[in-house]
C-alpha positions as CSV (number, residue, x, y, z in Angstrom):
1,X,145.1,98.7,7.6
2,X,145.8,94.9,7.3
3,X,143.0,92.6,8.7
4,X,144.0,91.0,11.8
5,X,143.0,87.5,13.4
6,X,141.7,89.8,16.3
7,X,139.5,91.7,13.7
8,X,138.2,88.6,12.1
9,X,137.5,86.7,15.4
10,X,135.0,89.7,16.5
11,X,133.4,89.7,12.9
12,X,132.2,86.6,13.7
13,X,131.2,86.9,16.8
14,X,128.8,90.0,16.3
15,X,128.1,87.5,13.1
16,X,126.8,84.8,15.6
17,X,125.3,87.1,17.9
18,X,122.6,88.4,15.5
19,X,122.7,92.0,16.9
20,X,123.2,93.7,13.4
21,X,123.3,92.7,9.6
22,X,126.8,92.2,8.6
23,X,126.4,94.9,6.0
24,X,126.3,97.5,9.4
25,X,129.3,96.0,11.2
26,X,131.4,99.2,10.5
27,X,130.0,101.1,13.3
28,X,130.5,98.3,15.4
29,X,134.1,97.0,14.3
30,X,135.5,101.2,14.8
31,X,133.7,100.9,18.6
32,X,135.2,97.8,19.6
33,X,138.6,98.8,18.1
34,X,139.2,102.5,18.8
35,X,142.0,102.4,16.4
36,X,139.7,102.0,13.3
37,X,138.8,104.8,11.5
38,X,136.1,104.3,8.9
39,X,137.9,103.3,6.0
40,X,140.0,101.0,7.9
41,X,137.4,99.1,9.3
42,X,135.2,98.9,6.3
43,X,138.1,97.4,4.4
44,X,138.3,95.1,6.6
45,X,135.1,93.9,6.6
46,X,135.2,93.6,3.0
47,X,138.1,91.3,3.4
48,X,136.3,89.4,6.5
49,X,132.7,89.1,3.6
50,X,135.5,88.0,1.0
51,X,137.0,85.0,2.9
52,X,134.5,84.2,5.1
53,X,132.8,81.2,3.0
54,X,136.9,80.0,2.8
55,X,137.4,80.8,6.5
56,X,134.3,78.4,7.3
57,X,135.0,75.7,4.7
58,X,138.2,75.3,6.2
59,X,137.1,74.9,9.9
60,X,134.4,72.5,8.9
61,X,136.9,70.1,7.3
62,X,139.4,70.6,11.0
63,X,135.6,69.7,13.2
64,X,136.4,66.5,14.4
65,X,133.4,64.0,13.4
66,X,131.2,62.6,16.3
67,X,129.0,59.9,15.7
68,X,126.1,60.1,18.6
69,X,124.2,56.7,19.1
70,X,121.1,57.0,20.4
71,X,120.5,54.7,23.6
72,X,118.5,51.6,23.3
73,X,116.5,51.6,26.6
74,X,117.7,49.1,27.6
75,X,121.0,49.2,28.7
76,X,122.0,48.6,32.3
77,X,124.8,51.5,33.0
78,X,125.4,50.3,36.6
79,X,125.6,46.5,37.8
80,X,123.4,45.5,40.9
81,X,125.3,44.5,44.7
């Protein structure tokens, strides 16, 4: 079975949750997607791991850059009547 976006989205969420080490993700993947057997889930996990760094790099490049300027403490945000 070919890995689909939904599988990668699930694996990304599983990783972010910290519930399990990603080496143990196959049973979670099988539980989340009833159509996956152990062999297919393992293959999807391998593909997810293989492409992880590149997908993260692309996401980071697409993220907007925001500069946060801390308040100085003397700013008056409301005009006095």
